N, CA, C and O atoms as a GROMACS GRO file, in nm:
protein
  336
    1MET      N    1   0.777   0.796  -1.850
    1MET     CA    2   0.828   0.807  -1.715
    1MET      C    3   0.859   0.955  -1.686
    1MET      O    4   0.920   1.023  -1.767
    2THR      N    5   0.817   1.001  -1.571
    2THR     CA    6   0.840   1.138  -1.530
    2THR      C    7   0.978   1.152  -1.468
    2THR      O    8   1.022   1.067  -1.391
    3LYS      N    9   1.046   1.261  -1.504
    3LYS     CA   10   1.172   1.290  -1.437
    3LYS      C   11   1.176   1.437  -1.402
    3LYS      O   12   1.103   1.518  -1.459
    4ILE      N   13   1.261   1.470  -1.307
    4ILE     CA   14   1.275   1.608  -1.261
    4ILE      C   15   1.414   1.656  -1.299
    4ILE      O   16   1.515   1.594  -1.268
    5ILE      N   17   1.417   1.769  -1.368
    5ILE     CA   18   1.542   1.832  -1.407
    5ILE      C   19   1.562   1.956  -1.320
    5ILE      O   20   1.472   2.039  -1.308
    6ALA      N   21   1.679   1.968  -1.259
    6ALA     CA   22   1.716   2.087  -1.183
    6ALA      C   23   1.814   2.168  -1.268
    6ALA      O   24   1.918   2.117  -1.310
    7LYS      N   25   1.779   2.294  -1.292
    7LYS     CA   26   1.864   2.381  -1.372
    7LYS      C   27   1.902   2.504  -1.291
    7LYS      O   28   1.816   2.565  -1.226
    8VAL      N   29   2.029   2.541  -1.294
    8VAL     CA   30   2.073   2.662  -1.226
    8VAL      C   31   2.028   2.781  -1.311
    8VAL      O   32   2.065   2.794  -1.428
    9ILE      N   33   1.946   2.869  -1.249
    9ILE     CA   34   1.896   2.985  -1.323
    9ILE      C   35   1.957   3.116  -1.273
    9ILE      O   36   1.943   3.220  -1.338
   10SER      N   37   2.026   3.111  -1.158
   10SER     CA   38   2.091   3.230  -1.105
   10SER      C   39   2.200   3.185  -1.009
   10SER      O   40   2.184   3.087  -0.936
   11GLN      N   41   2.312   3.257  -1.009
   11GLN     CA   42   2.421   3.226  -0.915
   11GLN      C   43   2.492   3.356  -0.883
   11GLN      O   44   2.536   3.426  -0.973
   12LYS      N   45   2.504   3.388  -0.754
   12LYS     CA   46   2.571   3.510  -0.710
   12LYS      C   47   2.685   3.473  -0.617
   12LYS      O   48   2.678   3.372  -0.547
   13GLY      N   49   2.787   3.553  -0.616
   13GLY     CA   50   2.901   3.526  -0.530
   13GLY      C   51   2.983   3.411  -0.585
   13GLY      O   52   2.991   3.391  -0.706
   14ILE      N   53   3.044   3.336  -0.494
   14ILE     CA   54   3.129   3.224  -0.532
   14ILE      C   55   3.068   3.095  -0.480
   14ILE      O   56   3.059   3.075  -0.358
   15CYS      N   57   3.027   3.008  -0.569
   15CYS     CA   58   2.972   2.878  -0.531
   15CYS      C   59   3.089   2.782  -0.511
   15CYS      O   60   3.164   2.756  -0.605
   16ASP      N   61   3.104   2.729  -0.390
   16ASP     CA   62   3.214   2.636  -0.362
   16ASP      C   63   3.205   2.508  -0.445
   16ASP      O   64   3.307   2.443  -0.469
   17ALA      N   65   3.085   2.473  -0.489
   17ALA     CA   66   3.068   2.352  -0.571
   17ALA      C   67   3.091   2.382  -0.720
   17ALA      O   68   3.096   2.290  -0.801
   18GLY      N   69   3.105   2.510  -0.754
   18GLY     CA   70   3.131   2.547  -0.893
   18GLY      C   71   3.009   2.552  -0.982
   18GLY      O   72   3.022   2.554  -1.104
   19HIS      N   73   2.890   2.555  -0.922
   19HIS     CA   74   2.768   2.562  -1.004
   19HIS      C   75   2.762   2.696  -1.076
   19HIS      O   76   2.802   2.800  -1.023
   20LYS      N   77   2.711   2.691  -1.199
   20LYS     CA   78   2.696   2.814  -1.278
   20LYS      C   79   2.565   2.808  -1.355
   20LYS      O   80   2.508   2.701  -1.376
   21VAL      N   81   2.518   2.924  -1.397
   21VAL     CA   82   2.393   2.933  -1.472
   21VAL      C   83   2.400   2.841  -1.593
   21VAL      O   84   2.497   2.840  -1.668
   22GLY      N   85   2.293   2.763  -1.610
   22GLY     CA   86   2.283   2.670  -1.721
   22GLY      C   87   2.312   2.526  -1.684
   22GLY      O   88   2.275   2.435  -1.758
   23ASP      N   89   2.378   2.502  -1.570
   23ASP     CA   90   2.403   2.364  -1.526
   23ASP      C   91   2.271   2.292  -1.506
   23ASP      O   92   2.176   2.350  -1.455
   24GLU      N   93   2.264   2.164  -1.548
   24GLU     CA   94   2.143   2.084  -1.530
   24GLU      C   95   2.176   1.950  -1.469
   24GLU      O   96   2.281   1.891  -1.496
   25PHE      N   97   2.084   1.902  -1.386
   25PHE     CA   98   2.099   1.774  -1.317
   25PHE      C   99   1.965   1.703  -1.319
   25PHE      O  100   1.860   1.766  -1.310
   26VAL      N  101   1.969   1.571  -1.330
   26VAL     CA  102   1.847   1.490  -1.317
   26VAL      C  103   1.838   1.450  -1.170
   26VAL      O  104   1.931   1.390  -1.116
   27ILE      N  105   1.725   1.482  -1.107
   27ILE     CA  106   1.706   1.452  -0.965
   27ILE      C  107   1.643   1.314  -0.951
   27ILE      O  108   1.541   1.284  -1.013
   28GLY      N  109   1.706   1.231  -0.871
   28GLY     CA  110   1.655   1.097  -0.842
   28GLY      C  111   1.666   1.070  -0.693
   28GLY      O  112   1.652   1.162  -0.612
   29GLN      N  113   1.691   0.947  -0.657
   29GLN     CA  114   1.696   0.908  -0.516
   29GLN      C  115   1.833   0.931  -0.454
   29GLN      O  116   1.848   0.919  -0.332
   30THR      N  117   1.933   0.963  -0.534
   30THR     CA  118   2.067   0.992  -0.482
   30THR      C  119   2.114   1.125  -0.540
   30THR      O  120   2.061   1.174  -0.639
   31THR      N  121   2.214   1.183  -0.475
   31THR     CA  122   2.268   1.311  -0.522
   31THR      C  123   2.328   1.292  -0.660
   31THR      O  124   2.414   1.206  -0.679
   32PRO      N  125   2.285   1.372  -0.757
   32PRO     CA  126   2.340   1.360  -0.893
   32PRO      C  127   2.490   1.390  -0.894
   32PRO      O  128   2.536   1.475  -0.818
   33PRO      N  129   2.565   1.322  -0.979
   33PRO     CA  130   2.709   1.350  -0.990
   33PRO      C  131   2.733   1.498  -1.019
   33PRO      O  132   2.670   1.555  -1.108
   34GLY      N  133   2.823   1.558  -0.943
   34GLY     CA  134   2.858   1.698  -0.964
   34GLY      C  135   2.771   1.798  -0.891
   34GLY      O  136   2.802   1.918  -0.891
   35MET      N  137   2.663   1.753  -0.828
   35MET     CA  138   2.575   1.846  -0.756
   35MET      C  139   2.616   1.852  -0.609
   35MET      O  140   2.641   1.749  -0.545
   36CYS      N  141   2.620   1.972  -0.558
   36CYS     CA  142   2.646   1.994  -0.416
   36CYS      C  143   2.541   1.921  -0.333
   36CYS      O  144   2.421   1.932  -0.360
   37SER      N  145   2.586   1.848  -0.232
   37SER     CA  146   2.490   1.772  -0.151
   37SER      C  147   2.397   1.866  -0.074
   37SER      O  148   2.282   1.830  -0.048
   38TRP      N  149   2.444   1.986  -0.036
   38TRP     CA  150   2.357   2.080   0.035
   38TRP      C  151   2.244   2.127  -0.056
   38TRP      O  152   2.130   2.141  -0.012
   39ALA      N  153   2.275   2.150  -0.182
   39ALA     CA  154   2.172   2.190  -0.277
   39ALA      C  155   2.073   2.075  -0.296
   39ALA      O  156   1.952   2.097  -0.298
   40PHE      N  157   2.124   1.954  -0.310
   40PHE     CA  158   2.036   1.838  -0.328
   40PHE      C  159   1.940   1.823  -0.210
   40PHE      O  160   1.821   1.799  -0.230
   41TYR      N  161   1.990   1.838  -0.089
   41TYR     CA  162   1.905   1.825   0.030
   41TYR      C  163   1.796   1.932   0.032
   41TYR      O  164   1.688   1.910   0.086
   42THR      N  165   1.826   2.049  -0.025
   42THR     CA  166   1.727   2.156  -0.033
   42THR      C  167   1.623   2.128  -0.141
   42THR      O  168   1.504   2.154  -0.121
   43LEU      N  169   1.667   2.075  -0.255
   43LEU     CA  170   1.577   2.052  -0.369
   43LEU      C  171   1.488   1.929  -0.352
   43LEU      O  172   1.373   1.929  -0.394
   44PHE      N  173   1.542   1.824  -0.290
   44PHE     CA  174   1.472   1.696  -0.286
   44PHE      C  175   1.331   1.703  -0.229
   44PHE      O  176   1.241   1.642  -0.286
   45PRO      N  177   1.306   1.776  -0.119
   45PRO     CA  178   1.168   1.782  -0.066
   45PRO      C  179   1.068   1.846  -0.162
   45PRO      O  180   0.947   1.825  -0.146
   46PHE      N  181   1.115   1.922  -0.259
   46PHE     CA  182   1.027   1.980  -0.360
   46PHE      C  183   1.020   1.892  -0.484
   46PHE      O  184   0.916   1.885  -0.550
   47ALA      N  185   1.130   1.826  -0.516
   47ALA     CA  186   1.136   1.742  -0.637
   47ALA      C  187   1.044   1.622  -0.627
   47ALA      O  188   0.977   1.588  -0.724
   48GLU      N  189   1.039   1.557  -0.512
   48GLU     CA  190   0.957   1.437  -0.497
   48GLU      C  191   0.808   1.465  -0.519
   48GLU      O  192   0.746   1.395  -0.600
   49PRO      N  193   0.748   1.563  -0.453
   49PRO     CA  194   0.606   1.592  -0.480
   49PRO      C  195   0.582   1.633  -0.625
   49PRO      O  196   0.484   1.593  -0.687
   50LEU      N  197   0.674   1.714  -0.680
   50LEU     CA  198   0.661   1.759  -0.818
   50LEU      C  199   0.660   1.638  -0.913
   50LEU      O  200   0.583   1.634  -1.009
   51GLU      N  201   0.746   1.541  -0.886
   51GLU     CA  202   0.754   1.421  -0.970
   51GLU      C  203   0.621   1.346  -0.974
   51GLU      O  204   0.586   1.288  -1.077
   52PHE      N  205   0.547   1.348  -0.864
   52PHE     CA  206   0.423   1.273  -0.856
   52PHE      C  207   0.298   1.358  -0.876
   52PHE      O  208   0.189   1.319  -0.835
   53GLY      N  209   0.315   1.475  -0.942
   53GLY     CA  210   0.200   1.553  -0.984
   53GLY      C  211   0.162   1.672  -0.899
   53GLY      O  212   0.070   1.745  -0.934
   54ALA      N  213   0.231   1.693  -0.787
   54ALA     CA  214   0.199   1.808  -0.703
   54ALA      C  215   0.244   1.936  -0.771
   54ALA      O  216   0.329   1.935  -0.861
   55SER      N  217   0.186   2.046  -0.728
   55SER     CA  218   0.231   2.177  -0.774
   55SER      C  219   0.235   2.268  -0.652
   55SER      O  220   0.185   2.233  -0.545
   56PHE      N  221   0.295   2.384  -0.670
   56PHE     CA  222   0.311   2.477  -0.559
   56PHE      C  223   0.235   2.605  -0.591
   56PHE      O  224   0.253   2.661  -0.699
   57PRO      N  225   0.152   2.654  -0.500
   57PRO     CA  226   0.062   2.765  -0.530
   57PRO      C  227   0.132   2.895  -0.565
   57PRO      O  228   0.071   2.982  -0.629
   58TRP      N  229   0.256   2.912  -0.526
   58TRP     CA  230   0.327   3.036  -0.556
   58TRP      C  231   0.394   3.034  -0.694
   58TRP      O  232   0.449   3.136  -0.736
   59GLU      N  233   0.388   2.922  -0.763
   59GLU     CA  234   0.448   2.911  -0.896
   59GLU      C  235   0.342   2.927  -1.005
   59GLU      O  236   0.234   2.870  -0.994
   60LYS      N  237   0.371   3.004  -1.107
   60LYS     CA  238   0.277   3.024  -1.218
   60LYS      C  239   0.264   2.898  -1.303
   60LYS      O  240   0.155   2.868  -1.352
   61ASP      N  241   0.373   2.825  -1.321
   61ASP     CA  242   0.374   2.702  -1.402
   61ASP      C  243   0.368   2.583  -1.307
   61ASP      O  244   0.458   2.565  -1.226
   62LYS      N  245   0.264   2.502  -1.317
   62LYS     CA  246   0.245   2.388  -1.225
   62LYS      C  247   0.351   2.281  -1.241
   62LYS      O  248   0.362   2.193  -1.156
   63ASN      N  249   0.429   2.286  -1.348
   63ASN     CA  250   0.534   2.186  -1.372
   63ASN      C  251   0.672   2.233  -1.328
   63ASN      O  252   0.772   2.167  -1.358
   64LYS      N  253   0.677   2.346  -1.258
   64LYS     CA  254   0.806   2.401  -1.216
   64LYS      C  255   0.802   2.447  -1.071
   64LYS      O  256   0.696   2.474  -1.015
   65ALA      N  257   0.921   2.454  -1.012
   65ALA     CA  258   0.937   2.510  -0.878
   65ALA      C  259   1.077   2.570  -0.871
   65ALA      O  260   1.171   2.516  -0.930
   66ARG      N  261   1.090   2.680  -0.799
   66ARG     CA  262   1.220   2.745  -0.783
   66ARG      C  263   1.258   2.752  -0.636
   66ARG      O  264   1.173   2.776  -0.550
   67MET      N  265   1.386   2.730  -0.608
   67MET     CA  266   1.437   2.746  -0.473
   67MET      C  267   1.587   2.768  -0.478
   67MET      O  268   1.652   2.739  -0.579
   68ALA      N  269   1.642   2.818  -0.368
   68ALA     CA  270   1.784   2.850  -0.361
   68ALA      C  271   1.855   2.755  -0.264
   68ALA      O  272   1.795   2.703  -0.170
   69CYS      N  273   1.982   2.736  -0.289
   69CYS     CA  274   2.063   2.657  -0.197
   69CYS      C  275   2.070   2.733  -0.064
   69CYS      O  276   2.036   2.851  -0.059
   70PRO      N  277   2.113   2.667   0.043
   70PRO     CA  278   2.108   2.732   0.175
   70PRO      C  279   2.220   2.831   0.206
   70PRO      O  280   2.224   2.885   0.316
   71ASP      N  281   2.312   2.858   0.113
   71ASP     CA  282   2.421   2.952   0.140
   71ASP      C  283   2.371   3.094   0.117
   71ASP      O  284   2.357   3.134   0.002
   72PRO      N  285   2.344   3.172   0.223
   72PRO     CA  286   2.286   3.304   0.206
   72PRO      C  287   2.382   3.406   0.145
   72PRO      O  288   2.338   3.507   0.090
   73ASP      N  289   2.514   3.382   0.152
   73ASP     CA  290   2.610   3.476   0.098
   73ASP      C  291   2.643   3.450  -0.049
   73ASP      O  292   2.691   3.540  -0.119
   74ASN      N  293   2.616   3.328  -0.097
   74ASN     CA  294   2.648   3.289  -0.234
   74ASN      C  295   2.534   3.206  -0.291
   74ASN      O  296   2.555   3.090  -0.326
   75PRO      N  297   2.414   3.263  -0.301
   75PRO     CA  298   2.298   3.182  -0.339
   75PRO      C  299   2.302   3.133  -0.484
   75PRO      O  300   2.334   3.207  -0.577
   76VAL      N  301   2.268   3.006  -0.498
   76VAL     CA  302   2.248   2.945  -0.629
   76VAL      C  303   2.100   2.912  -0.636
   76VAL      O  304   2.049   2.838  -0.552
   77VAL      N  305   2.030   2.967  -0.735
   77VAL     CA  306   1.887   2.944  -0.750
   77VAL      C  307   1.866   2.838  -0.858
   77VAL      O  308   1.920   2.847  -0.968
   78PHE      N  309   1.788   2.738  -0.822
   78PHE     CA  310   1.756   2.628  -0.912
   78PHE      C  311   1.609   2.635  -0.953
   78PHE      O  312   1.524   2.679  -0.877
   79GLU      N  313   1.583   2.591  -1.074
   79GLU     CA  314   1.447   2.569  -1.121
   79GLU      C  315   1.429   2.419  -1.140
   79GLU      O  316   1.504   2.356  -1.215
   80LEU      N  317   1.330   2.363  -1.073
   80LEU     CA  318   1.294   2.223  -1.094
   80LEU      C  319   1.188   2.219  -1.202
   80LEU      O  320   1.095   2.300  -1.200
   81ARG      N  321   1.200   2.126  -1.294
   81ARG     CA  322   1.104   2.114  -1.404
   81ARG      C  323   1.063   1.968  -1.419
   81ARG      O  324   1.148   1.879  -1.431
   82ARG      N  325   0.931   1.944  -1.418
   82ARG     CA  326   0.879   1.810  -1.438
   82ARG      C  327   0.874   1.783  -1.589
   82ARG      O  328   0.817   1.862  -1.664
   83VAL      N  329   0.934   1.674  -1.631
   83VAL     CA  330   0.937   1.636  -1.773
   83VAL      C  331   0.872   1.501  -1.786
   83VAL      O  332   0.913   1.404  -1.723
   84GLU      N  333   0.769   1.494  -1.869
   84GLU     CA  334   0.696   1.368  -1.890
   84GLU      C  335   0.767   1.285  -1.995
   84GLU      O  336   0.722   1.175  -2.027
   0.00000   0.00000   0.00000
């Protein structure tokens, strides 16, 4: 079964949700416990295609995708990773 892991790879400023580098979450159909809902809403549109085999042309690794939460003053960057 394929699953998508979201890992915090960068965090600047103060994250109100308390996310820090190294935090990991399993992405499914609901917001993972402890994950900011704004981050989840940003990641989900990328996680679903990745789960079903899609890749993104700007990523070197077809099993990964990177994106940031929508807070421009305190960005948290996540890496999504497809795990078989």
